[in-house]
MMTF fields as JSON, N, C-alpha, C and O atoms, coordinates in Angstrom:
{
  "mmtfVersion": "1.0.0",
  "mmtfProducer": "UNKNOWN",
  "numBonds": 479,
  "numAtoms": 480,
  "numGroups": 120,
  "numChains": 1,
  "numModels": 1,
  "chainsPerModel": [1],
  "groupsPerChain": [120],
  "chainIdList": ["A"],
  "bondAtomList": [4, 2, 8, 6, 12, 10, 16, 14, 20, 18, 24, 22, 28, 26, 32, 30, 36, 34, 40, 38, 44, 42, 48, 46, 52, 50, 56, 54, 60, 58, 64, 62, 68, 66, 72, 70, 76, 74, 80, 78, 84, 82, 88, 86, 92, 90, 96, 94, 100, 98, 104, 102, 108, 106, 112, 110, 116, 114, 120, 118, 124, 122, 128, 126, 132, 130, 136, 134, 140, 138, 144, 142, 148, 146, 152, 150, 156, 154, 160, 158, 164, 162, 168, 166, 172, 170, 176, 174, 180, 178, 184, 182, 188, 186, 192, 190, 196, 194, 200, 198, 204, 202, 208, 206, 212, 210, 216, 214, 220, 218, 224, 222, 228, 226, 232, 230, 236, 234, 240, 238, 244, 242, 248, 246, 252, 250, 256, 254, 260, 258, 264, 262, 268, 266, 272, 270, 276, 274, 280, 278, 284, 282, 288, 286, 292, 290, 296, 294, 300, 298, 304, 302, 308, 306, 312, 310, 316, 314, 320, 318, 324, 322, 328, 326, 332, 330, 336, 334, 340, 338, 344, 342, 348, 346, 352, 350, 356, 354, 360, 358, 364, 362, 368, 366, 372, 370, 376, 374, 380, 378, 384, 382, 388, 386, 392, 390, 396, 394, 400, 398, 404, 402, 408, 406, 412, 410, 416, 414, 420, 418, 424, 422, 428, 426, 432, 430, 436, 434, 440, 438, 444, 442, 448, 446, 452, 450, 456, 454, 460, 458, 464, 462, 468, 466, 472, 470, 476, 474],
  "bondOrderList": [1, 1, 1, 1, 1, 1, 1, 1, 1, 1, 1, 1, 1, 1, 1, 1, 1, 1, 1, 1, 1, 1, 1, 1, 1, 1, 1, 1, 1, 1, 1, 1, 1, 1, 1, 1, 1, 1, 1, 1, 1, 1, 1, 1, 1, 1, 1, 1, 1, 1, 1, 1, 1, 1, 1, 1, 1, 1, 1, 1, 1, 1, 1, 1, 1, 1, 1, 1, 1, 1, 1, 1, 1, 1, 1, 1, 1, 1, 1, 1, 1, 1, 1, 1, 1, 1, 1, 1, 1, 1, 1, 1, 1, 1, 1, 1, 1, 1, 1, 1, 1, 1, 1, 1, 1, 1, 1, 1, 1, 1, 1, 1, 1, 1, 1, 1, 1, 1, 1],
  "groupList": [{"groupName": "MET", "atomNameList": ["N", "CA", "C", "O"], "elementList": ["N", "C", "C", "O"], "formalChargeList": [0, 0, 0, 0], "bondAtomList": [1, 0, 2, 1, 3, 2], "bondOrderList": [1, 1, 2], "singleLetterCode": "M", "chemCompType": "L-PEPTIDE LINKING"}, {"groupName": "LYS", "atomNameList": ["N", "CA", "C", "O"], "elementList": ["N", "C", "C", "O"], "formalChargeList": [0, 0, 0, 0], "bondAtomList": [1, 0, 2, 1, 3, 2], "bondOrderList": [1, 1, 2], "singleLetterCode": "K", "chemCompType": "L-PEPTIDE LINKING"}, {"groupName": "ALA", "atomNameList": ["N", "CA", "C", "O"], "elementList": ["N", "C", "C", "O"], "formalChargeList": [0, 0, 0, 0], "bondAtomList": [1, 0, 2, 1, 3, 2], "bondOrderList": [1, 1, 2], "singleLetterCode": "A", "chemCompType": "L-PEPTIDE LINKING"}, {"groupName": "ILE", "atomNameList": ["N", "CA", "C", "O"], "elementList": ["N", "C", "C", "O"], "formalChargeList": [0, 0, 0, 0], "bondAtomList": [1, 0, 2, 1, 3, 2], "bondOrderList": [1, 1, 2], "singleLetterCode": "I", "chemCompType": "L-PEPTIDE LINKING"}, {"groupName": "LEU", "atomNameList": ["N", "CA", "C", "O"], "elementList": ["N", "C", "C", "O"], "formalChargeList": [0, 0, 0, 0], "bondAtomList": [1, 0, 2, 1, 3, 2], "bondOrderList": [1, 1, 2], "singleLetterCode": "L", "chemCompType": "L-PEPTIDE LINKING"}, {"groupName": "ARG", "atomNameList": ["N", "CA", "C", "O"], "elementList": ["N", "C", "C", "O"], "formalChargeList": [0, 0, 0, 0], "bondAtomList": [1, 0, 2, 1, 3, 2], "bondOrderList": [1, 1, 2], "singleLetterCode": "R", "chemCompType": "L-PEPTIDE LINKING"}, {"groupName": "PRO", "atomNameList": ["N", "CA", "C", "O"], "elementList": ["N", "C", "C", "O"], "formalChargeList": [0, 0, 0, 0], "bondAtomList": [1, 0, 2, 1, 3, 2], "bondOrderList": [1, 1, 2], "singleLetterCode": "P", "chemCompType": "L-PEPTIDE LINKING"}, {"groupName": "PHE", "atomNameList": ["N", "CA", "C", "O"], "elementList": ["N", "C", "C", "O"], "formalChargeList": [0, 0, 0, 0], "bondAtomList": [1, 0, 2, 1, 3, 2], "bondOrderList": [1, 1, 2], "singleLetterCode": "F", "chemCompType": "L-PEPTIDE LINKING"}, {"groupName": "SER", "atomNameList": ["N", "CA", "C", "O"], "elementList": ["N", "C", "C", "O"], "formalChargeList": [0, 0, 0, 0], "bondAtomList": [1, 0, 2, 1, 3, 2], "bondOrderList": [1, 1, 2], "singleLetterCode": "S", "chemCompType": "L-PEPTIDE LINKING"}, {"groupName": "GLY", "atomNameList": ["N", "CA", "C", "O"], "elementList": ["N", "C", "C", "O"], "formalChargeList": [0, 0, 0, 0], "bondAtomList": [1, 0, 2, 1, 3, 2], "bondOrderList": [1, 1, 2], "singleLetterCode": "G", "chemCompType": "PEPTIDE LINKING"}, {"groupName": "GLU", "atomNameList": ["N", "CA", "C", "O"], "elementList": ["N", "C", "C", "O"], "formalChargeList": [0, 0, 0, 0], "bondAtomList": [1, 0, 2, 1, 3, 2], "bondOrderList": [1, 1, 2], "singleLetterCode": "E", "chemCompType": "L-PEPTIDE LINKING"}, {"groupName": "ASP", "atomNameList": ["N", "CA", "C", "O"], "elementList": ["N", "C", "C", "O"], "formalChargeList": [0, 0, 0, 0], "bondAtomList": [1, 0, 2, 1, 3, 2], "bondOrderList": [1, 1, 2], "singleLetterCode": "D", "chemCompType": "L-PEPTIDE LINKING"}, {"groupName": "TYR", "atomNameList": ["N", "CA", "C", "O"], "elementList": ["N", "C", "C", "O"], "formalChargeList": [0, 0, 0, 0], "bondAtomList": [1, 0, 2, 1, 3, 2], "bondOrderList": [1, 1, 2], "singleLetterCode": "Y", "chemCompType": "L-PEPTIDE LINKING"}, {"groupName": "GLN", "atomNameList": ["N", "CA", "C", "O"], "elementList": ["N", "C", "C", "O"], "formalChargeList": [0, 0, 0, 0], "bondAtomList": [1, 0, 2, 1, 3, 2], "bondOrderList": [1, 1, 2], "singleLetterCode": "Q", "chemCompType": "L-PEPTIDE LINKING"}, {"groupName": "ASN", "atomNameList": ["N", "CA", "C", "O"], "elementList": ["N", "C", "C", "O"], "formalChargeList": [0, 0, 0, 0], "bondAtomList": [1, 0, 2, 1, 3, 2], "bondOrderList": [1, 1, 2], "singleLetterCode": "N", "chemCompType": "L-PEPTIDE LINKING"}, {"groupName": "VAL", "atomNameList": ["N", "CA", "C", "O"], "elementList": ["N", "C", "C", "O"], "formalChargeList": [0, 0, 0, 0], "bondAtomList": [1, 0, 2, 1, 3, 2], "bondOrderList": [1, 1, 2], "singleLetterCode": "V", "chemCompType": "L-PEPTIDE LINKING"}, {"groupName": "TRP", "atomNameList": ["N", "CA", "C", "O"], "elementList": ["N", "C", "C", "O"], "formalChargeList": [0, 0, 0, 0], "bondAtomList": [1, 0, 2, 1, 3, 2], "bondOrderList": [1, 1, 2], "singleLetterCode": "W", "chemCompType": "L-PEPTIDE LINKING"}, {"groupName": "HIS", "atomNameList": ["N", "CA", "C", "O"], "elementList": ["N", "C", "C", "O"], "formalChargeList": [0, 0, 0, 0], "bondAtomList": [1, 0, 2, 1, 3, 2], "bondOrderList": [1, 1, 2], "singleLetterCode": "H", "chemCompType": "L-PEPTIDE LINKING"}, {"groupName": "THR", "atomNameList": ["N", "CA", "C", "O"], "elementList": ["N", "C", "C", "O"], "formalChargeList": [0, 0, 0, 0], "bondAtomList": [1, 0, 2, 1, 3, 2], "bondOrderList": [1, 1, 2], "singleLetterCode": "T", "chemCompType": "L-PEPTIDE LINKING"}, {"groupName": "CYS", "atomNameList": ["N", "CA", "C", "O"], "elementList": ["N", "C", "C", "O"], "formalChargeList": [0, 0, 0, 0], "bondAtomList": [1, 0, 2, 1, 3, 2], "bondOrderList": [1, 1, 2], "singleLetterCode": "C", "chemCompType": "L-PEPTIDE LINKING"}],
  "groupTypeList": [0, 1, 2, 3, 1, 4, 5, 6, 7, 3, 6, 8, 9, 10, 11, 12, 11, 4, 2, 13, 5, 7, 7, 10, 10, 4, 9, 7, 10, 1, 4, 12, 8, 11, 8, 9, 4, 8, 3, 7, 5, 3, 9, 10, 13, 10, 7, 7, 4, 13, 14, 12, 13, 14, 1, 10, 4, 13, 10, 14, 12, 0, 15, 10, 4, 3, 15, 11, 11, 4, 11, 9, 16, 16, 8, 17, 3, 13, 8, 4, 11, 4, 10, 1, 1, 12, 6, 3, 1, 15, 14, 10, 6, 18, 3, 0, 6, 16, 9, 1, 5, 10, 3, 14, 4, 3, 11, 3, 2, 9, 15, 19, 16, 17, 3, 8, 10, 10, 14, 1],
  "groupIdList": [1, 2, 3, 4, 5, 6, 7, 8, 9, 10, 11, 12, 13, 14, 15, 16, 17, 18, 19, 20, 21, 22, 23, 24, 25, 26, 27, 28, 29, 30, 31, 32, 33, 34, 35, 36, 37, 38, 39, 40, 41, 42, 43, 44, 45, 46, 47, 48, 49, 50, 51, 52, 53, 54, 55, 56, 57, 58, 59, 60, 61, 62, 63, 64, 65, 66, 67, 68, 69, 70, 71, 72, 73, 74, 75, 76, 77, 78, 79, 80, 81, 82, 83, 84, 85, 86, 87, 88, 89, 90, 91, 92, 93, 94, 95, 96, 97, 98, 99, 100, 101, 102, 103, 104, 105, 106, 107, 108, 109, 110, 111, 112, 113, 114, 115, 116, 117, 118, 119, 120],
  "secStructList": [7, 7, 7, 7, 7, 7, 7, 7, 3, 3, 3, 7, 7, 1, 7, 2, 2, 2, 2, 2, 2, 2, 2, 2, 2, 2, 6, 7, 3, 3, 3, 3, 3, 3, 6, 6, 3, 3, 3, 3, 3, 3, 6, 6, 3, 3, 3, 3, 3, 3, 7, 7, 7, 7, 2, 2, 2, 2, 6, 6, 7, 3, 3, 3, 3, 3, 3, 1, 7, 2, 2, 2, 2, 2, 2, 2, 2, 2, 2, 2, 6, 2, 2, 2, 2, 1, 1, 7, 3, 3, 3, 3, 3, 3, 3, 7, 6, 6, 1, 7, 3, 3, 3, 3, 3, 3, 7, 6, 6, 1, 7, 3, 3, 3, 3, 3, 3, 7, 7, 7],
  "xCoordList": [44.134, 43.078, 41.81, 41.856, 40.701, 39.422, 38.698, 38.676, 38.12, 37.387, 36.072, 35.436, 35.684, 34.407, 33.4, 33.655, 32.275, 31.222, 30.344, 29.677, 30.347, 29.547, 28.313, 28.377, 27.201, 25.971, 25.745, 25.894, 25.392, 25.094, 23.775, 22.851, 23.709, 22.463, 21.802, 22.419, 20.545, 19.788, 18.689, 17.881, 18.633, 17.543, 16.23, 16.195, 15.153, 13.844, 13.159, 12.283, 13.535, 12.809, 11.593, 11.55, 10.617, 9.456, 8.559, 7.941, 8.473, 7.507, 8.218, 8.45, 8.553, 9.278, 8.499, 9.079, 7.2, 6.384, 6.336, 6.419, 6.204, 6.198, 7.552, 7.603, 8.63, 9.963, 10.117, 10.68, 9.624, 9.689, 8.92, 9.414, 7.707, 6.907, 7.609, 7.596, 8.22, 8.925, 10.041, 10.131, 10.883, 12.003, 11.531, 12.139, 10.459, 9.905, 9.365, 9.599, 8.647, 8.107, 9.227, 9.109, 10.3, 11.427, 12.115, 12.819, 11.912, 12.463, 13.428, 14.012, 13.61, 14.47, 13.713, 12.504, 14.423, 13.842, 14.06, 15.182, 12.969, 13.095, 13.492, 12.737, 14.678, 15.186, 14.801, 14.673, 14.619, 14.38, 13.708, 13.987, 12.817, 12.217, 11.745, 10.999, 12.184, 11.759, 12.165, 13.296, 11.266, 11.55, 12.268, 13.255, 11.784, 12.345, 13.644, 14.369, 13.949, 15.145, 14.814, 14.281, 15.121, 14.89, 16.179, 16.993, 16.347, 17.459, 16.863, 15.978, 17.363, 16.923, 18.096, 19.252, 17.768, 18.808, 18.294, 17.112, 19.226, 18.99, 20.283, 21.349, 20.192, 21.403, 22.239, 21.756, 23.482, 24.365, 24.547, 25.335, 23.832, 23.969, 22.864, 21.694, 23.25, 22.296, 22.459, 23.519, 21.368, 21.455, 20.453, 19.469, 20.731, 19.816, 18.959, 19.491, 17.649, 16.75, 16.405, 15.859, 16.723, 16.522, 15.458, 15.461, 14.547, 13.509, 14.183, 14.284, 14.637, 15.464, 15.189, 15.07, 15.087, 14.805, 15.843, 15.921, 16.639, 17.602, 17.861, 18.694, 17.151, 17.199, 18.621, 18.957, 19.452, 20.813, 21.595, 22.285, 21.488, 22.173, 21.601, 22.345, 20.284, 19.625, 19.991, 20.276, 19.983, 20.22, 21.689, 22.023, 22.56, 23.986, 24.483, 25.689, 23.566, 23.902, 23.768, 22.762, 24.772, 24.719, 25.046, 25.893, 24.356, 24.551, 24.734, 24.049, 25.653, 25.849, 25.27, 25.579, 24.431, 23.854, 24.37, 24.17, 25.031, 25.574, 24.594, 24.203, 24.202, 23.264, 23.904, 24.864, 23.36, 23.884, 23.479, 24.248, 22.264, 21.699, 21.018, 19.879, 21.706, 21.172, 19.914, 18.964, 19.904, 18.723, 17.521, 16.391, 17.77, 16.712, 16.155, 14.945, 17.048, 16.598, 15.779, 14.769, 16.203, 15.468, 14.058, 13.085, 13.952, 12.633, 11.78, 10.586, 12.403, 11.693, 11.175, 10.011, 12.021, 11.63, 10.489, 9.522, 10.608, 9.551, 8.228, 7.166, 8.288, 7.052, 6.313, 5.093, 7.033, 6.403, 5.738, 4.901, 6.105, 5.55, 5.688, 4.744, 6.874, 7.127, 6.926, 6.496, 7.232, 7.123, 5.682, 5.454, 4.714, 3.309, 2.857, 1.892, 3.547, 3.145, 3.917, 3.412, 5.141, 6.028, 6.665, 6.829, 7.026, 7.701, 9.184, 10.039, 9.474, 10.849, 11.138, 10.25, 12.403, 12.804, 13.74, 14.649, 13.517, 14.341, 14.787, 13.983, 16.075, 16.609, 16.951, 17.468, 16.668, 16.967, 18.477, 19.262, 18.88, 20.315, 21.076, 20.694, 22.154, 22.952, 24.425, 24.816, 25.235, 26.684, 27.154, 27.013, 27.712, 28.15, 29.513, 30.222, 29.886, 31.172, 32.367, 33.393, 32.247, 33.355, 33.311, 34.075, 32.416, 32.405, 31.521, 31.414, 30.893, 30.032, 28.585, 28.107, 27.908, 26.495, 25.666, 25.837, 24.769, 24.018, 22.569, 22.217, 21.744, 20.415, 20.543, 21.041, 20.103, 20.11, 18.683, 17.767, 18.519, 17.201, 17.296, 18.118, 16.458, 16.365, 15.197, 14.053, 15.479, 14.424, 13.54, 13.682, 12.649, 11.657, 12.274, 11.714, 13.439, 14.097, 15.034, 15.585, 15.224, 16.133, 17.525, 18.429, 17.709, 18.998, 19.168, 18.241, 20.36, 20.652, 21.269, 22.312, 20.613, 21.103, 21.705, 21.052, 22.945, 23.607, 23.526, 24.22, 22.686, 22.498, 23.292, 23.048, 24.253, 25.124, 25.47, 25.256, 26.014, 26.493, 27.921, 28.683, 28.258, 29.624, 30.532, 30.175, 31.696, 32.66, 33.08, 33.487, 32.978, 33.307, 34.597, 35.025],
  "yCoordList": [-61.799, -62.602, -62.391, -62.364, -62.246, -62.046, -63.39, -64.205, -63.605, -64.852, -64.86, -63.82, -66.015, -66.183, -66.711, -67.709, -66.056, -66.504, -67.502, -67.146, -68.734, -69.78, -70.063, -70.073, -70.291, -70.691, -72.171, -72.597, -72.951, -74.354, -74.489, -73.694, -75.509, -75.881, -76.949, -77.967, -76.724, -77.684, -78.252, -77.486, -79.57, -80.151, -80.07, -80.278, -79.768, -79.612, -80.932, -80.995, -81.979, -83.229, -83.194, -82.415, -84.024, -84.188, -82.957, -82.716, -82.176, -81.075, -79.742, -79.348, -79.068, -77.799, -76.727, -76.007, -76.615, -75.609, -75.864, -74.926, -77.117, -77.471, -77.138, -76.637, -77.413, -77.104, -75.595, -75.161, -74.805, -73.35, -72.887, -72.07, -73.414, -73.037, -73.434, -72.687, -74.619, -75.095, -74.125, -73.733, -73.738, -72.854, -71.458, -70.814, -70.991, -69.694, -69.759, -68.85, -70.829, -70.961, -71.115, -70.647, -71.77, -71.948, -70.612, -70.489, -69.623, -68.294, -67.777, -66.707, -68.525, -68.06, -67.036, -67.157, -66.042, -65.019, -65.438, -65.737, -65.453, -65.775, -64.5, -63.528, -64.506, -63.342, -63.348, -62.297, -64.549, -64.686, -66.021, -67.002, -66.059, -67.326, -67.231, -66.32, -68.18, -68.225, -69.563, -70.014, -70.183, -71.389, -72.493, -73.049, -72.809, -73.925, -73.638, -74.562, -72.361, -71.984, -70.815, -69.804, -70.944, -69.87, -69.633, -70.539, -68.401, -68.077, -67.724, -66.875, -68.39, -68.14, -67.63, -67.968, -66.801, -66.27, -66.259, -66.048, -66.493, -66.255, -65.656, -66.257, -64.495, -63.786, -63.497, -62.895, -63.92, -63.716, -64.985, -64.999, -66.046, -67.318, -67.465, -67.206, -67.881, -68.035, -69.415, -70.036, -69.872, -71.091, -71.018, -70.28, -71.81, -71.985, -73.207, -74.278, -73.069, -74.222, -74.533, -73.691, -75.738, -76.118, -77.192, -78.154, -77.027, -78.022, -79.246, -79.384, -80.123, -81.252, -82.436, -82.288, -83.602, -84.829, -85.877, -86.293, -86.304, -87.381, -87.969, -87.46, -89.036, -89.611, -89.9, -89.623, -90.452, -90.806, -89.56, -89.568, -88.501, -87.245, -86.646, -86.274, -86.559, -85.91, -86.562, -85.871, -87.867, -88.578, -88.58, -89.023, -88.094, -88.015, -86.579, -86.338, -85.628, -84.208, -83.632, -83.859, -82.889, -82.266, -80.786, -80.387, -79.978, -78.538, -78.084, -78.57, -77.157, -76.604, -75.2, -74.357, -74.963, -73.643, -73.16, -73.825, -72.008, -71.441, -70.392, -69.485, -70.519, -69.573, -68.935, -69.465, -67.792, -67.096, -67.776, -67.793, -68.337, -68.871, -70.207, -70.236, -71.297, -72.623, -72.919, -73.506, -72.518, -72.77, -71.969, -72.455, -70.753, -69.948, -70.598, -70.591, -71.172, -71.876, -73.097, -73.385, -73.81, -75.004, -74.615, -75.284, -73.546, -73.06, -72.664, -72.961, -71.991, -71.575, -72.793, -72.823, -73.785, -74.994, -75.71, -76.142, -75.833, -76.5, -75.738, -76.35, -74.426, -73.633, -73.764, -73.606, -74.048, -74.189, -75.552, -75.708, -76.54, -77.894, -78.442, -78.997, -78.276, -78.601, -80.07, -80.394, -80.951, -82.38, -82.818, -83.846, -82.059, -82.384, -81.848, -82.356, -80.823, -80.173, -80.66, -80.606, -81.137, -81.485, -82.848, -83.264, -83.548, -84.839, -84.641, -84.857, -84.229, -83.955, -84.688, -85.281, -84.634, -85.192, -84.19, -83.665, -83.927, -82.971, -83.621, -84.203, -83.511, -84.001, -82.815, -81.808, -82.928, -81.847, -81.613, -82.461, -80.46, -80.169, -81.293, -81.752, -81.721, -82.843, -82.502, -81.845, -82.945, -82.799, -83.95, -85.12, -83.594, -84.59, -85.159, -84.547, -86.333, -86.942, -86.013, -86.146, -85.09, -84.164, -82.935, -81.99, -82.944, -81.918, -80.719, -79.844, -80.649, -79.518, -79.842, -80.954, -78.871, -79.037, -78.644, -77.549, -79.526, -79.32, -79.767, -80.616, -79.162, -79.672, -80.289, -79.643, -81.523, -82.14, -82.177, -82.643, -81.678, -81.596, -82.227, -81.817, -83.218, -83.823, -83.138, -83.282, -82.388, -81.596, -82.444, -83.665, -81.802, -82.46, -83.378, -84.425, -82.981, -83.763, -84.83, -85.626, -84.861, -85.826, -85.268, -86.005, -83.973, -83.323, -83.111, -82.672, -83.428, -83.288, -81.911, -81.569, -81.132, -79.824, -79.965, -80.472, -79.522, -79.466, -78.017, -77.16, -77.737, -76.374, -76.258, -76.981, -75.328, -75.196, -73.739, -72.881, -73.48, -72.133, -71.984, -72.948, -70.753, -70.466, -70.643, -70.257, -71.223, -71.377, -70.01, -69.15, -69.818, -68.515, -68.568, -67.558],
  "zCoordList": [43.304, 42.724, 43.549, 44.779, 42.874, 43.541, 43.7, 42.778, 44.857, 45.113, 44.332, 44.158, 43.876, 43.185, 44.189, 44.863, 44.29, 45.204, 44.458, 43.486, 44.909, 44.273, 45.111, 46.34, 44.449, 45.129, 44.829, 43.684, 45.836, 45.537, 44.773, 44.952, 43.921, 43.255, 44.102, 44.417, 44.474, 45.268, 44.378, 43.852, 44.191, 43.396, 44.156, 45.369, 43.445, 44.088, 44.373, 45.235, 43.675, 43.777, 42.865, 41.913, 43.146, 42.265, 42.191, 41.153, 43.257, 43.303, 43.55, 44.693, 42.47, 42.52, 43.285, 44.097, 43.035, 43.723, 45.233, 46.026, 45.619, 47.035, 47.676, 48.799, 46.968, 47.48, 47.688, 48.693, 46.753, 46.899, 48.136, 48.912, 48.314, 49.489, 50.789, 51.767, 50.784, 51.965, 52.362, 53.526, 51.414, 51.745, 52.135, 52.989, 51.518, 51.92, 53.351, 54.147, 53.672, 55.025, 56.059, 57.191, 55.659, 56.559, 56.863, 57.865, 56.005, 56.275, 55.242, 55.418, 54.154, 53.072, 52.232, 52.031, 51.75, 50.876, 49.417, 49.009, 48.639, 47.213, 46.477, 46.459, 45.87, 45.151, 43.686, 43.059, 43.144, 41.704, 41.457, 42.146, 40.47, 40.071, 38.627, 38.268, 37.799, 36.408, 35.803, 35.987, 35.097, 34.311, 35.093, 34.613, 36.281, 37.032, 37.746, 38.115, 37.945, 38.685, 39.598, 39.142, 40.876, 41.844, 42.619, 42.796, 43.074, 43.96, 45.32, 45.426, 46.353, 47.723, 48.542, 48.288, 49.537, 50.424, 51.856, 52.127, 52.745, 54.165, 54.703, 54.574, 55.296, 55.695, 54.467, 53.508, 54.492, 53.345, 52.523, 51.578, 52.869, 52.169, 51.131, 51.411, 49.935, 48.839, 48.205, 48.276, 47.58, 46.783, 45.641, 45.695, 44.598, 43.48, 43.761, 44.054, 43.677, 43.714, 42.267, 41.555, 41.84, 40.445, 40.343, 41.11, 39.395, 39.142, 38.527, 37.308, 39.413, 38.992, 39.892, 41.108, 39.299, 40.032, 39.661, 38.506, 40.632, 40.445, 41.831, 42.581, 42.166, 43.521, 43.993, 45.144, 43.121, 43.523, 43.939, 44.959, 43.157, 43.489, 44.773, 45.68, 44.838, 45.97, 47.297, 48.275, 47.33, 48.582, 48.992, 50.091, 48.131, 48.456, 48.504, 48.55, 48.492, 48.456, 49.855, 50.526, 50.301, 51.616, 51.489, 50.69, 52.296, 52.292, 53.729, 54.629, 53.946, 55.285, 55.33, 54.487, 56.321, 56.561, 57.912, 58.929, 57.923, 59.147, 59.662, 58.927, 60.919, 61.532, 62.764, 63.324, 63.175, 64.352, 65.657, 66.618, 65.686, 66.928, 66.635, 66.168, 66.906, 66.607, 67.424, 66.907, 68.686, 69.517, 69.004, 69.028, 68.546, 67.948, 66.701, 66.478, 65.874, 64.671, 65.032, 64.39, 66.048, 66.473, 66.931, 66.584, 67.701, 68.138, 66.939, 66.888, 65.977, 64.763, 63.997, 63.596, 63.795, 63.064, 63.788, 63.161, 65.112, 65.874, 65.781, 65.661, 65.834, 65.806, 64.479, 64.433, 63.409, 62.088, 61.89, 61.002, 62.714, 62.619, 61.199, 60.637, 60.636, 59.229, 58.881, 57.774, 59.814, 59.504, 59.257, 58.62, 59.749, 59.482, 58.125, 57.553, 57.6, 56.349, 55.134, 54.013, 55.35, 54.236, 54.479, 55.625, 53.393, 53.547, 53.85, 52.992, 55.077, 55.494, 56.792, 57.404, 57.2, 58.491, 59.15, 58.507, 60.433, 61.172, 62.48, 63.208, 62.76, 64.042, 64.917, 64.432, 66.201, 67.138, 67.21, 66.785, 67.75, 67.844, 68.54, 69.617, 67.905, 68.385, 68.23, 67.266, 69.17, 69.01, 68.133, 68.487, 66.986, 66.018, 66.428, 67.227, 65.882, 66.239, 65.998, 66.665, 65.069, 64.781, 65.692, 65.496, 66.69, 67.718, 67.46, 68.32, 66.323, 65.989, 66.369, 66.144, 66.939, 67.281, 66.064, 65.527, 65.622, 64.388, 64.509, 65.328, 63.66, 63.363, 61.983, 61.061, 61.827, 60.502, 59.984, 60.661, 58.774, 58.153, 56.77, 55.951, 56.513, 55.181, 54.501, 54.932, 53.431, 52.787, 51.879, 51.825, 51.184, 50.334, 49.291, 48.968, 48.761, 47.717, 48.283, 47.523, 49.599, 50.204, 50.441, 50.832, 50.208, 50.44, 51.944, 52.623, 52.46, 53.879, 54.146, 53.59, 55.0, 55.429, 56.809, 57.721, 56.979, 58.279, 58.72, 58.173, 59.704, 60.196, 61.487, 62.453, 61.485, 62.654, 62.887, 62.03, 64.08, 64.4, 63.904, 63.828, 63.571, 63.162, 64.369, 65.482, 64.151, 65.248, 65.744, 64.963, 67.039, 67.626, 68.391, 68.95]
}
């Protein structure tokens, strides 16, 4: 049996264009965009950004992003000064109760991103 590669759907919130700019500035590559749907990639991870607004869904949606170098990502995020440009929230790298070190980022739509290093 062959595995199916699924991409998560991420709601954009109220401002789809702003959400697209945010992910591009963060370092994601836009592979496709048409009619309120974009595909973004970073490394081998991809997601669909959908022009969709549903506060209840957004605030309960979580996505995990695995990176090679968490400290490098933290430096990158800090250098962009994203919190001054976008309505987001970013927490510095923290060891979570389950033992994983993560950066938590609440994006424009209220979706929580858990950015962590792959277990080595």
